[in-house]
C-alpha positions in Angstrom: 55.4 10.0 26.1 52.8 12.5 27.2 50.1 11.1 24.9 50.5 7.8 26.8 49.6 9.6 30.0 46.5 11.1 28.4 45.6 7.7 27.0 45.9 6.1 30.4 43.6 8.7 31.9 41.1 8.2 29.0 41.2 4.4 29.5 40.5 4.8 33.3 37.6 7.1 32.5 36.3 5.0 29.6 36.6 7.9 27.2 37.4 7.3 23.6 38.8 9.7 21.1 35.3 10.6 19.8 34.1 11.6 23.2 37.3 13.5 23.9 36.7 15.4 20.6 33.1 16.3 21.6 34.3 17.5 25.0 36.9 19.7 23.4 34.5 21.0 20.8 36.5 19.6 17.8 36.3 16.7 15.4 37.6 13.3 16.3 40.4 13.7 13.8 41.4 17.1 15.4 41.3 15.6 18.9 43.5 12.7 17.8 46.0 15.1 16.1 46.2 17.2 19.2 46.7 14.1 21.4 49.4 12.8 19.0 51.3 16.1 18.6 54.9 15.5 19.6 55.4 19.3 20.3 52.3 19.7 22.4 51.8 23.3 23.7 50.6 24.2 27.1 47.4 25.5 25.6 46.7 22.1 23.9 47.7 20.2 27.0 45.3 22.4 29.0 42.5 21.7 26.6 43.1 18.0 26.8 43.3 18.2 30.6 40.0 20.2 30.9 38.2 17.7 28.6 39.3 14.9 31.0 38.5 16.9 34.2 42.2 17.5 35.0 44.3 20.7 35.1 47.9 21.8 34.7 49.5 22.7 38.0 52.9 24.0 38.9 54.2 22.8 42.3 57.4 22.8 44.2 59.8 19.9 43.4 60.0 19.1 47.0 56.3 18.3 47.3 55.1 14.7 46.8 52.8 14.2 43.8 49.4 12.9 45.0 48.6 9.3 44.0 45.8 10.3 41.6 48.0 12.8 39.8 50.7 12.6 37.1 54.2 14.0 37.1 55.0 14.9 33.5 58.5 16.5 34.1 60.1 13.2 33.0 58.8 13.9 29.4 60.6 17.2 29.2 63.8 15.5 30.4 63.4 12.8 27.8 62.9 15.3 25.0 66.1 17.1 26.0 68.1 13.9 25.4 67.0 13.5 21.8 
């Protein structure tokens, strides 16, 4: 799930949910709710990315994803199966 990718980034950076909330300018509860939302919007995803010093990027399928980046297209494919 997408939230697992964000959790992995948070763990690598040593960022907890309280710090994430502060960076987003929201309470810890709101940050956790946004992170856990199964129907995450691009706006929320962008806010989470910005708080973790990442960004949402569109790139050609033929391009290789750099080692320090995450390909989230698999989550959209998984959601379509349900």
